[in-house]
C-alpha positions, 0 to 999 in steps of 0.5 A: 792694625790694617791688612791687605792681600797683594798679588806677587807674581801669582802668589798672594802676600798679606801686607800688614800695617801696625800703628801705635795708638798711644797718641790717640789715648792721650787725645781721647783723655784730653777730650774727655777732660774738656767735656767733663770741664764743660759739663761741670761749668754748665751745671755750676752756673746759675743760668739755665742753659738749653742747646737746640740743634739746627733741625730743632732737636734738643742737643743739651741742657743743664739741671738749672734749666729744668728747675727754672721751668719745672720740666721733668727730665723724662719729657726731654727724652720723648720723641715730641717737644709738644708736651714741653712747649705746653708746659712752658707756655702754661707758665709765662704771663704772655704766651702770645708774645713768647711765641711771637718772639720764638717766631722772630728768632726762627726767621733770622737764625743768625741773630742774637736775642735778648728779652724779659719773660714774666711768669704767672707765679711772679718770677721774671727771667732774662732770656738770651740766645745766640747762634751756635756756629761751626765755622761759617755754618750755623749748627744750632742755637744756645738759649740761656735764662737768668732769674732776675726776680730779686733784682726786679723786686729791689728795683720796684722797692726802690721806685716805691721808696722814691714815690713815697719820699716824694709824697712825704715831701709834698705833704711836708710842703703842704703842712708848711703852708696849709692848715691841716684841719681845714685846708686853708692857708695858715698864719705863715702864708697870711703874714707873708701875703700881707707883707707883700701886699703892703709893699706892692705899689700897684695896690691902692687898698689892702683890707684885712677881715678878722673872723671868729666864731661865737660860742665855739668853746661851748660846742667843743664842751657839749658836743666834743672836739670832733664836732668842733672840728667838723664845724671849723671845716664847714666854716672854711668851706663856706668862706671859700665859697662866699669870697672866691675873689679873696687873695688869701683865706686863712685860719690863724688858729682855734676859731679865728679866720682871716681874709686878705683883700686887695683892691677891693671896692667894698670890703664892708659889704664882703664882711656883711656877706660873710656874717650872713653866710656863717649864720646859716644853720649847720647840722653836725651829727644830727644837731642843728647849730645856729652859727654866730660869727663876728667879722671885723676889720679896720676900714681905714687903719688896715687899709693901705692909702 
């Protein structure tokens, strides 16, 4: 209802206008219903939502935002946002990068942003923001935060599983071609290399030297299998050192080793060198072993002519 005094030829007349508000009641009810639905939507989402007005004030937020950042609601009711910022910065793993990103957004109010925040407690949040527009005017900015920690952990676990599988595949490949104790080539590698050498036309000679350790069984029986294994490892190390030009140095099994030489001018001299090298005393667990080894080949029949 509205009223006004009018001058009517020297006398005043009160003009009253009455308008029904029934239509406004319906509109207000619709607005309240829409706001209720909007609030329910914000509170039901798993994302944390923060709305900042154009002048930098907090215009709205949901409970999930407070939980994500462990912010007491009373902090948001204060006159200063400094305590809130201190609390937020204390939680992120890289405060400098966090503040730099906020500065970039502030310099470009119309831009959208999307990045990832790592927390000191191990959590990871995706942070997304977009300008809030009213027509052509930017009225503020909406920030949303999503906890992606489970997804990140699942991704890391998958990557670790792939790394482990690759390592296992590499170990299996090595076991297929390598003696597991000494690291030398195994019998399969030697057999394949020998076959290829014998069929290779450019090799005029192919020499095979067989080596075994004398009294190896006694070492195992007296000092134990651990000492026997250490002896084999030391023998393998010496073989690699004294015949670096060999095509293949392999362990066939037990105390038997084999050396493959191609185009070697003096295989007999190398065999003698191996025997001298292995006769040098070896100390295992304080016990000095004077190794004795036999190396032989077939200077004629084992050679390709």
